[in-house]
N, C-alpha and C positions, 0 to 999 in steps of 0.2 A: 209771116213777118208783120211787124206792127208798122202801119203807115200813118197812124194818127196818135198823138200823145194826148193823154188826158189833161183837161184844163185844171187850173188851180182849184176852181170851185168843185169839180168832180173829185179831185184828190182829197180835199177837206171833208167832203161829204162821206167819202169812203172811210176816213179815219174817225169821223164822228160816230159812225155806226158801231165801232169797236167798243165793247163794254168797258167801263172804267176799271173794273177789277182785273180784267185781262191786261189793260195798259199798265197798271201798277205791277203786275206780275212780270211783264216784260222788262220794266225799268229795274226791278229788283234783280232779275237774272243778269241784265247788262252790268249792273253795279258789281255783282259778285264776280263776274268774269273779269272786269277791269281790275278789281282788287287782286285777283289771283294772278293776272298776267302782268301786273305792274312791277317795276323794279323798286328796290328800297328807296332810291332817290325820288321816284315819282310819288311813292306813298308818303314820304317825308314832306314833300311839297304840298300834297293835298291836306295833310294833317295841319301844316302851318296855316294854310288858307282857311281851314275850318276854324282854327283857333282865332284868327283875325276877325272873321265874320261872325 
């Protein structure tokens, strides 16, 4: 069992150690998953937001 939680500083340090290329790959995979699992309505909303911004 975990009796101690990591501090915010420890957590940030852990994420800083991950290479940028790997972080970008994770983001790409998450984006692909979201697009595949979204409804037509959700896709339309995202498309409109992109158009505005």
